[in-house]
Structure formats: structure tokens, C-alpha cells
N, C-alpha and C positions, 0 to 999 in steps of 0.2 A: 234587499239591505237598506233601501233609501227609506222605506217605510218603517222597518223595525228599529232604526237608529233612536228615533226620539222615543218610540215605545219603551226600549231598553232603560233610558234614563228615567221615564216615567215608573217602570216596575221598580227600579231601585230606590227611587224616592219614596214610594209607597211602602215598599218592604222597611225601610228605615224608619218612617213615622209609625207603622204597626209595630216594630219592636221597641219604639219609644213610649207606647201607649196613645198614640194619638191616631187620627182617622186618616189623614194624609190626603193628599190630592189624587184626582183620579189618574189612572195610568194613561190615558190620554192628553192630558193636560199639557204636556210639552207639544203636542200637535197643536193644541189650541192656541197656545203663546206663539208657536210659529207662524201660524196663519194671520194671528192679530198684528205680529210684527211685519209680515210681508205686505200689509195694507197700509203701514205707516211711511211717510216720507222720511227718510234719513236726514238729520241735521248734521252738517258738516262744519267744521272749523274753517276760517277764513284762511288760512296759511295751508290747508290740507292739499297734497299734491295728487297727481293721478295715481301714484303708489297707493295711496291711502283708500282711494276710491275702488281700486281694481283688486285690493289684497283680499277681500273677504271671497270673492267668486275664484281667484286664483289658487287661494288656500283650499278651499271646497273642492276644486276641480282635482286638485294633487289627492285627496284624501278620498275621493271617488274614483280615481283611477287605482288606487291602491285596492279599494275595495273590489274592484271588478278583477283583480288578479288573485284573489283569495278565494280558494275553493271551498264551499260552504256545506252544501247538502251532497254533492257529487263530485267525483274525479274526471279527469278529462273534459274538463269544459273549454270553451272557445280560447279562453286565455291561458290555458295551462303550459302550453310551450314557452310562453313569455312569462310565466309567474315564478319569477326569480326574487328570492328573499332579498337580494341585495337591492332589487329595483323598488320593491315594497318599502324597505327602509329608507331609501332614497326618497321616495315619493312622500312619506310621512315626514321625513327631515325637511324636504321641500315647504310644505305647507307651514311646519314650525318657524322656519327662516323668514317666510313671507310675512306672517303676523309678527313677527319681532320686528322687521323693517318698518312695517306700518305703525307699530306703536311707538317707534322712535321718530316717525316723520311730523307728528304735530309739534314735538319739544315738550310735552308735558312731564312732569316728574313721575307721574304715575306709570306713563308708558315706558319711561326710560327704566325704572326700578323693575318693572315686570319683565322687559326685554332682556335685561341683563340677569335677572335671576332663571329666566328660562333657558339662556343660553348656556348659564354655568352648569345647570343641570344636565343639559344635553351633552355637555364636555365629558361627563362621568357617563352617562346612560348609553351614548353611541359606541364607545369602545367595549362595553358590555354587550352589547347587542351584537355587534360584530364577532365576538367570541362565540356567543350562543351559536351565530350562524356558522362560524368556522367548525364548531363542534359538529353541528348537522350535516355539513358537507364532508367533514373527516369521516363521519360514519357512512353516508349514503354515496358519497363519491360525486356529488352535485350539489348546486344551491337551488336547484328548481324545486319550488315546493310542492307541485304535484307528482313528481318523483318521489320526494322524501315522505309524502302522506301515504303514497301507494305501498311504500316498502315498509313503513310502521304499522300500517294498517293491516298487512300479511303477516306481521309479527316476525318478520326476517331477522330482526337483530334482538328479540327479546327483551328482558327488563336489565338494564345498565344503570349503575351508579351515574355515569355522565349525563345519562338522559333526566335523572332526578335532580342533579345538580342544575342542568339547562333550564328544567322546568321553573325551579324557585328563582333563578336568575332572571327569566323571561316574564314571571309574575310581578317581581319587584320592578323591572324596567317597564313594563306596561301600567304599574301605579302611577310612576313617575311620569312617562309621557302623556298620560290622560290627566294628570293633575289631580289626582284621587287622595284621599286621606290616607297615609300621614303625611305626604309629601306636600299637598296642597289641599284647600277645602274649597270646592266649586259653589257652595252656598254663602261664602264670606265675601265682605266688601271691606274688611279692616286692611288700611293702608300698609300696616307693618306685616302683613302675612300673605297677602294675596300676591299671585304670580300670573296665571293665566286670566284672571279678571281684571289685573291693572292692565294687560296689554290691550283689551278690548274694551276699555271703561269709555274710549270717547265714540264707540260705535252704536247706533241706534237705526230702527226701522230696518228695511229689508237686508242692509247689510249686516246688522247683528242676528238677524233671522237665518243667514247662511252660515255664519260663524257659530252658532248654537246648534244648527243642523249637523255641522261639521264634525261638533263635539261628540254628539251622540253616534255618528257613524264611525269616528275614530275609534270609540270604545268598542263598539262593534266590530271593528275590524282585528283589533288586539285579542278579543276574546275567541272570534274565529280562527286566528292564527293559532293560538293556545289550543283549541280544541282539534283542529286540522292536524297539528303536530304531534301533541302529546296525548291527545284522546280521538284517535282516528276511527274508533269503532262507529259503526252505524252509517258512514259515509257509502253512498252509491258507487259502485266500481265504474271504470269507464266503459261506455258503451251499454249501460244498464237501460232497463226498460222504464216508463213513466213510472210505473208502480214501485219501483226501488227508488225513484226520486223522490216520491211522496213518503216513504219510510225515512230516506234520509234526512228530508225536511223536518220530519218529526224529531228524529235523533239530535238534529243539528239545533233546533229550539229548545229541546230539554236540556241539551249540553251548556247552552248560551244561559238558560233559567237558572241552572245549579250554580253556574259562575257568577250571575247576577245576585242570586241570594247569598252567595259565600261573601262578596263584595260587600254588600248591604250589612251583612252580620259584622264583618271585619271593620268597617269604617263607624259602626255602632258601638262598639266594645273598645274601640282605640283611639286616642288622643292625637291631635296634630303635633307633629315633631317641629321643633324650632328649624327656622330656614338654615341655620349653620351649621344642623346635623343632617340634612339631606345628603351632602356629599359623603358622610360616612355609610348612610343607608345605601347609597349607589356604589359605594365603594365595595360594598359587602357582594352586592350583585356582580360586580366586576370580578371579585376573587373567585365566587362560584364559577363563573362562566370560564374563567382561566383553569380552574380545578377540573372542570368537565373535560376541556380541551387536553388538559395534560392526560388525566387519567385514560381518556380514549386512546390518545397518542401512545401512551406506554401499553397498553393492553394490546392495541393492535401490533405494536412493535414484537410484543412477546409472543403473540400469536403466529 
């Protein structure tokens, strides 16, 4: 996943460029940019504290820990017993809060605006995410991701309206959490619209490389979460042979590729919404998560 995160960003950029009729950058261009940034000395403001210096590594470590808990091509991995959805959500929230604090550390206007917008969006996204987790926990009787994926992989619960609503809510939350269009535009530097880019505007060199690497890894974590829960087919079962691991790895790569193509197409045909419309967008995700939980609770009560 460490190697595939920047490649995923490069693939999305290439697909968007091709859809717009341009040649586009090479799929490995993000890796070239990361290597170039790692060779550069970071430039720090005079009033930068230890928090500003440590934030990129701490945020990247939190995302990496979350990535280690998400089963990708096989179930029953070493982190399976502790792969709790609440823990994964907490680690991703921790990385966001670290960058928001670092953005306010320097005291620039851009950092404060970006941090304020980021935390405002998270105030709507996190309750919706908790409702999705509650729906899955109500269905499987646990918040352990490995157990949930194994149950859904075996078709124990069949097709349910609640899972469809939870899927739509999870996709909307993932778009907001990763700062993708229509919530945010990762390619913009307009001060009136940028959110994540405003928080990291003061970073450079190896610090910026860690942040950009974390962005690609976080997007891959979200796509892996969606494929593991809602598209669990193809994953190797616990205790499978290495041949099944290879088949599961191919299935995981194919599913992530389909999601990347869908995201590139979606971002090409839709415009970025106004900042003040984002709470409405996330409010719909919150409503869908609530409906998923209510429908499942009622259906289980009637059963």
C-alpha cells in the first residue's frame, strides 16, 4: 500500500487528463515528485514550533497505522484481531487533527482558513461515518473489520437496502475526507476555495513529501475500506495458500482500479461546489447513514 498510494494518485490524474483530451503526466509522476521533495531541505518559518516540524511524520504515521489494519487481498492478516472500524476511524481523525493544529501553528491566514474549514467538514462527516459503522455493527454484531468482511464475503446477509444506503454514505464521506471534487479540489491554489491545500501551504521539502505521500495512502485506505466491506468478493480467506493470495491481490487491484476510474470520471463531469454547500452534501450522507441504521434496526426487530 505504501508503494501503491502515489501510483493511485498518478493513475487518477492520467485518467482525468485523457478524459479531457490531454496526454497527461506519467502514472509514476507522483513518485518522481516525492523523490525530488525528499532530496530538498524544508524551509521553516521563524516562529514554527516543534508541532509544525513533527506534524507531517505524525500524521503520516497515523495513516500508515490505519492502512496496516485494513485487509486488502486476504482476510485473517496479522492485524485482523485489532482491525476495528472505530480504531481506523480514530486514526484517520487523528491525522486530520494533527495537520489542522500545525496549520494554525504558524499563524497565517491561509492556514487558519484551511483548518477551520477542515474541522467544520469533519463535524458533519464523522457522525455520518459513525452511523455507517453502527449499521455494520448492528448487522454483524461486531465492529471488527475482518469479521464483517468475512461475513459479507460469504453472503450471510444477502442484499439489503441498509447496505446500499451505507455504501452511498461511505462514498460521500470518503470524497469529503480525501478532499476530492466536489468538496475540494486537490489541484487548486485559489485562496477562496482550497481546504487541504491551505493547511499545508507552508510546508516544503521532505515535510511536504510526507504529507503528499499520506494523501495518496489515505485515498487508498478509503478505497480499500469500501472494497473490503461492500465488494468483498475475490479476497483470500483466512489461512489460504499463497496462490490464493496472488488471486486476491489481483482482485483487490482490479477493484481499486475500477473505483479510481469511477472517481476520475466523476471529477471530470462535475464541478466543485461552493464551500457553504458542503455541509448540505455531508448532511445527505448523515441522513443516509441514519436511514440505513433505522431500516436495519426495524427489519431485525420485525424478524
